[in-house]
matplotlib code that plots the C-alpha trace (Angstrom):
import matplotlib.pyplot as plt

x = [7.2, 4.0, 2.3, 5.2, 4.5, 1.3, 1.8, 3.9, 1.8, -0.8, 1.2, 2.4, -1.1, -2.2, 0.8, 0.2, -3.3, -2.3, -0.1, -3.0, -5.6, -3.0, -2.2, -6.1, -6.5, -3.3, -4.3, -8.2, -6.3, -4.6, -7.3, -9.2, -6.1, -4.3, -0.3, 2.1, 4.2, 7.0, 7.2, 7.9, 10.1, 12.1, 13.2, 9.9, 9.5, 6.8, 5.5, 2.2, 0.4, -2.9, -0.8, 0.6, -1.1, 0.7, -2.2, -5.1, -7.3, -4.2, -4.7, -3.5, -6.2, -4.2, -2.9, 0.1, 2.3, 1.0, 0.7, -2.0, -2.8, -4.2, -2.1, -1.8, -1.8, 0.8, 2.7, 2.4, 3.6, 6.4, 7.2, 6.8, 9.7, 11.8, 11.9, 12.2, 15.3, 16.7, 16.4, 18.1, 14.2, 11.5, 9.1, 7.9, 3.9, 1.3, -1.7, -2.7, -5.8, -8.1, -10.8, -14.1, -15.1, -11.8, -13.6, -16.5, -14.8, -12.4, -16.4, -17.4, -14.3, -13.8, -17.2, -16.3, -16.2, -13.4, -10.9, -12.8, -15.1, -18.5, -19.2, -22.8, -24.3, -27.6, -28.9, -25.5, -24.2, -21.6, -22.6, -20.8, -16.6, -13.5, -10.8, -8.6, -11.4, -10.8, -7.5, -6.8, -5.4, -2.2, -1.3, 2.5, 5.3, 8.9, 12.0, 15.7, 18.3, 18.4, 14.9, 14.6, 11.2, 11.5, 9.3, 6.0, 3.4, 1.9, 2.1, 0.7, -3.3, -3.5, -7.3, -6.6, -6.1, -2.4, -2.9, -5.2, -2.7, -3.8, -2.5, -0.3, 1.3, 3.8, 7.2, 9.0, 10.9, 7.3, 5.5, 8.5, 8.7, 4.6, 4.8, 7.8, 5.7, 2.5, 4.2, 5.7, 2.5, 0.7, 3.0, 1.9, -1.9, -2.2, -5.3, -4.5, -6.6, -7.3, -7.7, -4.8, -1.2, -0.7, -3.3, -3.8, -6.2, -5.0, -6.6, -9.6, -10.2, -14.0, -13.8, -13.1, -15.4, -15.1, -13.8, -13.6, -11.1, -9.2, -4.8, -3.1, -1.5, 1.6, 4.0, 5.8]
y = [34.2, 34.4, 32.2, 29.6, 29.8, 28.8, 26.4, 24.4, 23.2, 22.6, 20.2, 18.3, 18.1, 16.5, 14.0, 12.9, 12.8, 10.5, 8.0, 8.1, 6.4, 3.8, 3.0, 2.4, 0.5, -1.8, -2.3, -3.7, -5.8, -6.9, -7.9, -9.6, -12.4, -10.9, -11.2, -9.6, -12.7, -10.5, -9.7, -13.9, -14.3, -11.1, -13.3, -13.7, -10.4, -8.4, -6.7, -5.7, -4.9, -3.4, -0.5, 0.6, 1.2, -1.8, -4.2, -5.2, -2.0, 0.1, 2.3, 2.3, 0.4, -0.4, 3.0, 1.1, -2.6, -4.4, -8.3, -9.6, -13.1, -15.1, -15.7, -19.9, -19.5, -17.0, -19.4, -22.1, -19.7, -18.8, -23.2, -23.2, -20.4, -22.3, -25.1, -23.5, -21.6, -25.2, -25.0, -22.0, -20.6, -18.0, -16.4, -13.1, -12.1, -10.3, -10.2, -11.3, -10.1, -7.5, -5.4, -6.6, -2.8, -3.7, -7.0, -4.7, -2.5, -5.1, -6.9, -3.8, -3.7, -7.9, -9.0, -12.9, -15.5, -17.7, -14.7, -12.3, -14.2, -12.3, -10.4, -10.7, -8.2, -8.3, -5.3, -4.3, -7.7, -9.7, -12.9, -14.2, -13.0, -13.7, -16.0, -12.8, -11.0, -13.7, -12.8, -16.9, -16.6, -15.6, -14.8, -15.7, -16.3, -18.0, -16.4, -17.4, -16.4, -13.1, -12.4, -12.5, -14.1, -17.3, -17.9, -19.2, -19.9, -16.2, -13.1, -12.0, -11.4, -12.8, -13.2, -15.8, -19.8, -19.2, -19.0, -22.5, -24.8, -27.5, -24.9, -27.3, -24.4, -23.0, -23.8, -26.8, -24.5, -22.4, -25.9, -27.0, -24.0, -23.8, -27.5, -26.7, -23.6, -25.9, -28.7, -26.4, -24.7, -28.2, -29.3, -27.2, -27.7, -24.7, -25.3, -23.9, -22.5, -24.4, -21.0, -19.4, -20.7, -17.8, -18.4, -20.5, -20.8, -21.8, -24.7, -23.5, -20.6, -21.3, -20.9, -17.1, -14.1, -11.8, -8.3, -4.9, -3.6, -0.9, -0.9, 1.5, 4.5, 4.6, 1.2, -0.1]
z = [23.8, 25.2, 22.4, 22.7, 26.6, 26.3, 23.7, 25.3, 28.2, 25.9, 24.1, 27.1, 28.6, 24.6, 25.1, 28.6, 28.0, 24.5, 26.7, 29.2, 26.6, 25.4, 28.5, 29.7, 26.3, 27.1, 30.7, 28.9, 26.7, 29.3, 31.6, 29.2, 28.7, 26.1, 25.8, 23.4, 22.3, 21.9, 25.3, 26.1, 22.6, 21.5, 18.4, 17.1, 14.3, 13.8, 10.2, 10.9, 8.0, 9.1, 10.9, 7.7, 4.0, 2.8, 3.1, 1.1, 2.2, 1.4, 4.3, 7.8, 9.7, 13.8, 14.9, 16.0, 15.6, 18.1, 18.6, 21.3, 21.4, 24.4, 26.6, 26.1, 22.5, 23.0, 25.0, 22.0, 19.7, 21.7, 21.5, 17.9, 17.8, 19.4, 17.6, 14.4, 15.8, 16.3, 12.3, 11.6, 10.8, 13.0, 12.4, 10.9, 12.4, 10.2, 12.2, 15.9, 17.4, 15.8, 17.4, 16.0, 14.3, 12.1, 11.0, 9.9, 8.0, 6.7, 5.3, 4.0, 1.5, 0.7, 1.3, 0.3, 3.1, 1.5, 2.6, 5.2, 7.8, 7.8, 11.1, 12.6, 15.7, 17.5, 18.9, 19.3, 20.6, 18.7, 17.5, 14.5, 14.6, 13.7, 15.3, 15.6, 17.0, 20.1, 20.0, 19.3, 15.4, 14.0, 10.6, 9.7, 7.1, 7.9, 8.0, 8.2, 10.2, 9.8, 9.3, 5.4, 4.3, 2.9, -0.5, 0.0, -2.6, -2.8, -1.1, 2.5, 1.6, -1.6, -2.1, -5.1, -5.3, -5.0, -1.2, -0.9, 1.1, -1.9, -4.5, -6.9, -8.9, -6.5, -6.9, -4.6, -2.6, -1.9, -1.1, 1.0, 3.1, 3.6, 4.7, 6.8, 8.7, 8.9, 10.8, 12.9, 14.3, 14.4, 17.1, 18.9, 18.3, 15.7, 13.0, 9.5, 7.5, 4.0, 1.8, 3.4, 3.9, 6.8, 8.9, 11.8, 14.6, 18.1, 20.0, 22.5, 20.3, 20.5, 24.7, 24.1, 23.2, 20.5, 22.1, 20.3, 22.9, 20.3, 19.8, 22.1, 20.3, 20.3, 20.3, 23.0]

ax = plt.figure().add_subplot(projection="3d")
ax.plot(x, y, z, "-o")
ax.set_aspect("equal")
plt.show()
């Protein structure tokens, strides 16, 4: 019984420390001007692949399935969601803000500039980063009213020509869905990436500084 009485307080201390760390990281992200789009619209569907092994790295790289974006970008995304809902459609989000250290890890795994932006540091200072690192890019797809993914030209993070917007080999349905997604996003000022049908940059992304704030350890 004595061992149990000692272990319980230690476990409580550990849980409290984890909760405090998660709160600190969440506060740092919000202080930097990032918000979670799902806090603005609960109908947005999250499938944060890098919080699972179901991604091109084959391992979990985010500690929690969270999506953070600059507030202006998040608000624009909510408007896209509203427009799509009027058509019986919606958005499923794969990735949003990405800590710079994760970008460095991605480049070590996939050093191909067509699909992964090469990060750069000089004397410890970030000098070259992805739009994801500034919280102004989002990877997503289309879903129906039941949240089921619609056919698109390729799977997410398909590092082949099938992911390119000008890929001619996709089915007519996949091409149509890709166009619906692109038109809905560009109507709110998002800029599509030519080599990835799922990637869109928010307007004004150049005005934001790259960040390397880690994700909170737990989901809310």
